[in-house]
C-alpha positions in Angstrom: -19.1 -13.6 10.9 -15.1 -13.2 10.4 -13.8 -12.5 7.2 -11.9 -15.0 4.9 -9.1 -13.1 4.1 -7.3 -16.3 2.4 -10.4 -16.4 0.0 -10.4 -12.7 -0.6 -6.3 -12.8 -1.6 -7.0 -15.7 -4.1 -9.9 -13.7 -5.7 -7.8 -10.7 -6.6 -4.5 -10.2 -4.8 -3.7 -13.6 -5.6 -4.3 -13.3 -9.4 -1.3 -13.2 -11.9 -2.5 -10.0 -13.2 -2.4 -8.3 -9.6 0.9 -10.3 -8.6 2.9 -8.9 -11.8 1.5 -5.0 -11.0 2.7 -5.5 -7.6 6.0 -6.7 -8.8 6.2 -3.8 -11.0 5.3 -1.1 -8.4 7.9 -2.9 -5.8 10.5 -2.6 -9.0 9.6 1.2 -9.3 10.1 1.8 -5.4 13.4 -0.2 -5.5 14.7 2.4 -8.5 13.7 5.3 -6.5 15.3 4.6 -3.5 18.7 3.5 -5.6 18.3 7.4 -6.9 17.8 8.4 -3.6 14.2 9.9 -4.1 12.5 7.7 -1.4 13.8 5.9 1.7 11.9 3.7 4.0 9.8 5.3 6.7 10.0 8.8 5.0 6.0 8.7 4.2 6.7 8.8 0.6 4.9 6.7 -2.2 6.4 6.4 -5.8 3.7 8.0 -8.0 3.3 6.7 -11.4 2.3 10.1 -13.5 0.4 8.3 -16.3 -1.4 5.9 -13.5 -0.1 2.6 -15.1 1.9 0.7 -12.6 3.5 -1.4 -15.3 5.3 1.6 -16.9 8.7 2.1 -14.9 10.0 4.2 -17.0 11.9 6.9 -15.0 10.3 9.7 -16.5 7.2 8.3 -15.2 8.2 8.1 -11.9 7.7 10.8 -9.0 8.0 11.0 -5.2 4.9 12.1 -3.3 3.5 12.2 0.0 1.5 8.9 0.7 -1.7 11.1 1.7 -1.7 12.7 -1.7 -0.9 9.7 -3.7 -3.4 7.2 -2.3 -6.8 9.4 -2.8 -8.0 10.9 -6.0 -11.2 12.7 -6.7 -14.2 10.3 -8.1 -17.3 10.8 -10.0 -20.4 9.2 -8.9 -19.6 6.3 -10.9 -16.8 5.8 -8.9 -14.5 6.7 -11.9 -11.2 9.3 -11.4 -12.3 12.7 -12.3 -10.4 14.7 -14.5 -7.1 16.8 -13.3 -9.3 19.7 -13.9 -12.5 18.7 -12.3 
């Protein structure tokens, strides 16, 4: 059975909350491009230090390798582990 991508989008990615979060992530990336921290095709992501994509304060943004920014250590219940653990 083929996946219904349209239904999946409407259920999560298309919700007003997720649209707002995505817009803020895009805003953060544009800010970092303007500052010269990242550029198109460089393999870097914009990292939010406090984990909140709604916080686009320049002190909260940092350029990181995509491979290290997109994965975090998880507990058995799928929560993020502390930075020490």
